[in-house]
C-alpha positions in Angstrom: -15.7 -51.5 -64.7 -18.9 -53.6 -64.2 -20.2 -50.6 -62.1 -20.6 -48.8 -65.4 -23.7 -51.0 -65.8 -25.2 -50.0 -62.5 -28.8 -48.9 -62.6 -27.8 -45.8 -60.6 -26.6 -43.0 -62.9 -24.6 -41.5 -60.0 -22.6 -44.8 -59.7 -22.0 -44.9 -63.5 -20.8 -41.3 -63.4 -18.6 -41.9 -60.4 -16.8 -44.8 -62.0 -16.1 -42.8 -65.1 -14.7 -39.9 -63.1 -12.6 -42.3 -61.1 -11.3 -43.9 -64.3 -10.4 -40.4 -65.5 -8.4 -39.7 -62.4 -6.6 -43.0 -62.7 -5.7 -42.1 -66.3 -4.4 -38.7 -65.1 -2.1 -40.5 -62.7 -0.9 -43.4 -64.8 -1.0 -41.9 -68.3 0.4 -44.2 -71.0 1.0 -47.0 -68.5 -2.8 -47.5 -68.3 -3.0 -48.1 -72.1 -2.3 -51.8 -71.7 -5.8 -52.1 -70.4 -7.5 -50.2 -73.1 -9.0 -53.3 -74.8 -10.6 -54.2 -71.5 -12.2 -50.9 -70.8 -13.4 -49.9 -74.3 -16.5 -52.1 -74.3 -17.7 -50.6 -71.0 -17.0 -47.0 -72.2 -18.8 -47.8 -75.5 -21.9 -48.7 -73.5 -21.9 -45.4 -71.6 -21.4 -43.1 -74.7 -25.2 -43.0 -75.3 -26.3 -43.1 -71.7 -29.7 -41.7 -70.9 -28.1 -39.6 -68.1 -26.5 -36.5 -69.5 -23.7 -36.4 -66.9 -22.7 -40.0 -67.6 -22.7 -39.4 -71.3 -20.6 -36.2 -70.9 -18.1 -38.0 -68.6 -17.8 -40.9 -71.0 -17.1 -38.6 -74.0 -14.5 -36.7 -71.9 -12.9 -40.0 -71.1 -12.7 -40.9 -74.8 -11.0 -37.6 -75.5 -8.5 -38.3 -72.6 -7.7 -41.8 -73.9 -7.1 -40.4 -77.4 -4.8 -37.7 -76.0 -2.8 -40.3 -74.0 -2.6 -42.8 -76.9 -2.1 -40.3 -79.6 -4.6 -42.2 -81.8 -8.3 -42.0 -82.5 -10.3 -44.7 -80.7 -13.6 -43.5 -82.1 -13.2 -45.9 -85.0 -13.5 -48.7 -82.4 -16.9 -47.5 -81.5 -18.1 -47.2 -85.1 -17.1 -50.8 -85.7 -19.4 -52.0 -83.0 
């Protein structure tokens, strides 16, 4: 997840897409790690690179679908 802080937007985008693929494979089993990944996702939601920002928002939607809960409140609290 530290790669989400890379200076290279292609690396940030790739890690978010990889995470999305992992979520597709693991589904609810991945949710035990949600508290560990949310801070990193939060940092990419307002990324200067449009592709990174779009991938990050898509990841939030996927996490909400899997968990059945809104996680957007977490980001507002920050």
